C-alpha positions in Angstrom: 0.0 0.0 0.0 2.9 2.3 0.8 4.6 1.6 -2.5 1.4 2.2 -4.4 0.9 5.5 -2.7 4.4 6.6 -3.4 4.1 5.6 -7.1 0.8 7.5 -7.4 2.2 10.7 -5.8 5.3 10.5 -8.0 3.2 10.1 -11.1 1.2 13.1 -10.2 4.3 15.2 -9.6 5.8 14.3 -13.0 5.8 17.1 -15.5 3.2 17.0 -18.3 4.5 16.2 -21.8 3.2 16.8 -25.3 2.5 14.2 -27.9 6.2 13.8 -28.8 7.3 13.1 -25.2 8.9 16.6 -24.7 8.0 18.7 -21.7 5.1 21.0 -22.5 6.0 24.7 -22.6 4.1 27.2 -20.5 2.1 29.8 -22.5 4.0 33.1 -22.5 2.3 36.1 -21.2 1.8 38.8 -23.9 4.2 41.6 -23.5 2.6 44.9 -22.5 4.1 47.7 -24.6 2.1 50.4 -22.9 4.9 51.0 -20.4 7.5 51.8 -23.0 5.2 53.6 -25.5 5.5 57.0 -23.7 9.3 56.8 -24.1 9.0 56.6 -27.9 6.2 59.2 -28.1 8.0 61.7 -25.8 10.5 63.1 -28.4 7.6 63.8 -30.8 5.5 65.4 -28.2 8.4 67.5 -27.0 9.1 68.6 -30.5 5.5 69.4 -31.2 5.2 71.4 -28.0 8.3 73.4 -28.7 7.9 74.1 -32.4 4.1 74.2 -32.7 2.2 74.7 -29.5 4.5 77.3 -27.9 4.8 79.5 -31.0 1.0 79.3 -31.5 0.4 80.4 -27.9 2.8 83.3 -28.3 1.3 84.2 -31.6 -2.2 84.4 -30.0 -0.8 86.6 -27.2 1.1 88.9 -29.6 -2.1 89.3 -31.7 -3.7 91.2 -28.8 -0.7 93.4 -28.1 1.1 96.3 -29.7 4.4 94.3 -29.7 7.3 95.4 -32.0 11.0 94.6 -31.9 11.6 97.9 -30.3 9.3 97.7 -27.2 7.8 95.2 -24.8 4.3 93.9 -25.7 1.4 95.6 -23.9 -2.2 94.4 -24.1 -4.4 96.3 -26.5 -7.3 93.9 -26.8 -9.0 93.6 -30.1 -7.5 96.8 -31.6 -5.3 94.9 -34.1 -8.4 92.9 -35.3 -10.4 96.1 -35.7 -7.7 97.8 -37.6 -7.4 94.7 -39.8 -11.0 94.9 -40.8 -10.5 98.3 -42.3 -7.1 97.6 -43.9 -7.4 97.7 -47.7 -4.0 96.2 -48.1 -5.0 93.2 -46.1 -8.1 92.6 -48.1 -6.2 93.1 -51.3 -3.6 90.5 -50.3 -6.3 88.1 -49.3 -8.0 88.6 -52.7 -4.7 88.1 -54.6 -4.0 84.9 -52.6 -7.5 83.6 -53.4 -6.9 84.3 -57.1 -3.6 82.4 -56.9 -5.1 79.5 -55.0 -7.9 79.1 -57.6 -5.5 79.0 -60.5 -3.0 76.8 -58.8 -5.4 74.2 -57.4 -7.5 73.8 -60.5 -4.5 73.5 -62.9 -2.5 71.3 -60.6 -5.3 68.9 -59.8 -6.5 68.6 -63.4 -3.0 67.9 -64.7 -2.2 65.6 -61.8 -5.4 63.6 -62.3 -4.6 63.2 -66.0 -1.0 62.1 -65.4 -2.0 59.7 -62.7 -4.7 58.1 -64.8 -2.3 57.7 -67.8 0.3 56.0 -65.6 -2.3 53.8 -64.0 -3.9 52.6 -67.3 -0.9 52.7 -69.6 2.5 52.3 -67.8 3.9 51.9 -64.3 7.5 52.8 -65.1 9.6 53.7 -62.1 11.7 55.9 -64.3 8.7 58.0 -65.3 7.6 58.3 -61.6 11.1 59.5 -60.6 11.1 62.0 -63.5 7.8 63.5 -62.4 9.2 64.0 -58.9 12.2 65.9 -60.0 10.6 69.4 -60.1 9.2 68.9 -56.6 12.7 68.2 -55.3 14.1 71.5 -56.6 14.0 74.2 -53.9 11.4 76.9 -54.4 14.1 79.6 -54.5 15.8 77.9 -57.4 12.5 77.4 -59.2 11.7 81.1 -58.9 15.2 82.2 -60.2 15.0 79.7 -63.0 11.6 80.8 -64.3 12.5 84.5 -63.8 15.2 83.9 -66.3 13.1 81.8 -68.6 10.3 84.4 -68.6 12.6 87.4 -69.0 11.0 89.8 -71.5 14.2 90.3 -73.4 16.4 87.2 -73.0 14.0 84.5 -71.7 13.8 81.3 -73.7 10.2 80.7 -72.9 9.2 84.1 -74.1 11.1 83.6 -77.4 9.3 80.3 -77.8 5.9 81.8 -77.1 6.6 84.8 -79.4 7.5 82.4 -82.2 4.2 80.6 -81.7 2.3 84.0 -81.9 1.2 83.9 -78.3 3.0 87.1 -77.2 5.2 88.0 -74.3 4.5 86.7 -70.8 6.2 88.5 -67.9 6.2 88.3 -64.2 6.0 92.1 -64.1 2.9 92.5 -66.2 -0.1 93.3 -64.0 -2.2 90.9 -66.2 0.2 88.0 -66.2 2.0 88.4 -62.9 -0.1 86.2 -60.7 -1.0 83.6 -63.4 2.7 83.3 -64.1 3.5 82.6 -60.4 0.6 80.1 -60.2 1.7 78.2 -63.3 5.3 78.1 -62.2 4.3 76.5 -58.9 1.9 74.2 -60.8 4.9 73.0 -62.8 6.8 72.4 -59.6 4.1 70.4 -57.7 2.1 68.6 -60.3 4.4 65.6 -60.4 4.2 65.1 -56.6 0.4 65.5 -56.6 0.1 63.0 -59.5 2.1 60.4 -57.5 -0.2 60.8 -54.6 -3.3 60.3 -56.8 -1.5 57.4 -58.6 -0.9 55.7 -55.2 -4.6 56.0 -54.5 -5.6 54.5 -57.9 -3.4 51.4 -57.1 -5.7 50.6 -54.2 -8.7 50.3 -56.5 -9.4 46.6 -57.3 -8.4 45.7 -60.9 -11.5 43.4 -61.2 -13.7 46.5 -61.4 -12.0 47.7 -64.5 -12.1 44.2 -66.0 -15.8 43.9 -65.4 -16.4 47.4 -66.9 -14.4 46.4 -70.1 -16.6 43.3 -70.4 -19.7 45.5 -70.2 -18.3 47.7 -73.0 -17.3 50.7 -71.0 -14.6 53.1 -72.4 -11.7 54.6 -70.6 -13.4 58.0 -69.9 -16.5 56.3 -68.6 -14.4 54.0 -66.3 -12.5 57.1 -65.1 -15.8 58.9 -64.3 -17.7 56.0 -62.8 -15.0 54.0 -61.1 -11.8 55.9 -60.6 -13.1 59.3 -59.4 -15.7 57.9 -56.8 -13.2 55.4 -55.3 -10.5 58.0 -55.3 -12.5 60.5 -53.2 -10.6 60.1 -49.8 -7.2 60.5 -51.5 -8.5 63.4 -53.6 -9.8 65.1 -50.5 -6.4 64.7 -48.9 -4.6 66.1 -51.9 -7.0 69.1 -52.1 -6.6 70.0 -48.5 -2.8 69.8 -48.6 -2.8 71.8 -51.9 -5.1 74.4 -50.4 -2.9 74.9 -47.3 0.3 74.9 -49.4 -1.1 77.4 -51.8 -2.1 79.8 -49.1 1.6 79.6 -47.9 3.0 80.9 -51.2 6.0 83.1 -50.4 9.3 81.9 -51.9 8.5 82.6 -55.6 7.1 86.0 -54.9 10.0 87.0 -52.6 12.6 85.8 -55.1 11.2 87.1 -58.3 10.2 90.5 -57.0 13.2 90.9 -54.7 11.2 92.0 -51.7 9.0 94.6 -53.6 6.1 92.8 -55.2 3.5 94.7 -57.2 0.0 94.9 -55.7 -1.2 92.1 -58.0 1.3 89.7 -56.4 1.4 90.8 -52.7 0.0 87.6 -51.2 -1.0 87.2 -47.6 2.2 85.5 -46.5 4.3 88.3 -48.0 2.0 90.9 -46.4 2.5 89.2 -43.0 6.3 89.2 -43.6 6.3 92.9 -44.5 4.3 93.9 -41.4 6.5 91.8 -39.1 10.1 92.3 -40.4 9.9 95.5 -42.5 7.6 97.7 -40.4 8.2 95.8 -37.1 4.4 95.5 -36.4 4.7 92.1 -34.8 1.4 92.4 -33.0 -0.5 93.3 -36.1 1.2 90.6 -38.1 0.3 88.1 -35.5 -3.4 89.1 -35.8 -3.3 88.7 -39.6 -1.7 85.2 -39.1 -4.4 84.2 -36.6 -7.1 85.3 -39.1 -5.4 83.2 -41.8 -5.4 80.2 -39.4 -9.2 80.5 -38.9 -9.8 80.9 -42.7 -7.7 77.8 -43.5 -9.5 75.8 -40.7 -12.9 76.7 -42.1 -12.0 75.9 -45.7 -10.4 72.6 -44.7 -13.6 71.6 -42.7 -15.8 72.5 -45.6 -13.7 70.6 -48.1 -13.6 67.5 -46.0 -17.4 67.6 -45.4 -18.3 68.2 -49.0 -16.0 65.4 -50.3 -17.0 63.0 -47.5 -13.3 62.2 -46.9 -14.0 59.9 -44.0 -16.0 57.4 -46.1 -14.8 55.3 -49.0 -16.9 53.5 -51.5 -14.5 50.6 -51.3 -15.9 49.7 -47.9 
């Protein structure tokens, strides 16, 4: 009886084994990454607070003061905003910027959509994609200097070419062609990058949809209108929002081409803010204009996202 009891207790104490006779492994507890996650997020949060949150808070404070580089800021309430409402130069700069944004976004989006559709349906060459990206890689200052030389009224190659075609002379300094010239130059610089974003969105559309449409006898234009555009809506909304914000930030080309003294037809809102802050030292007033621009961009972005239903995709 004693031997049987010892054998039974020894058998119960023996480690369990799997089907191959090896000791079974204990299931490993899942590792909790939440403890180390703040360590990885901290550098980003610190950078965001230092370079975005802090300047924004200071900008809001300066917008309600009479701060300049020559004196300490003192609170003036809404005086800067009241002055802004009656400032003709501010409204002119806003009108000029809106004119530029309209030309730039329409031309850039239409050309980018066409290029992306051609790449998607005809070729997927990596060399072609790299070539389209080259103008975007060139700094804006270099782009401005390059096109200022090409569109020179006397020596510019582009103007000689246009003149030989009977179009006439196009100049940065013509009141009629000044802002369209700036807009088309930036369209040339950014269309390739925008086309690649749209092309990446087109690659997410299932190929079976196009094959079914071909079987039904649909042409390329009808497939683009009925399949590509509806399913591309979230990416198109992203592109339009990014293009809108980037277009309102136009500064480099104007500053380089006009060397700090743009004509009224090209004094965009960013250049107006720059002049108020660093030419006339009206830091408080410039901050108020910048805050108004932030509100305008926020409202336009919200309207765009709602109209395009960017949060919903027809692929779902």
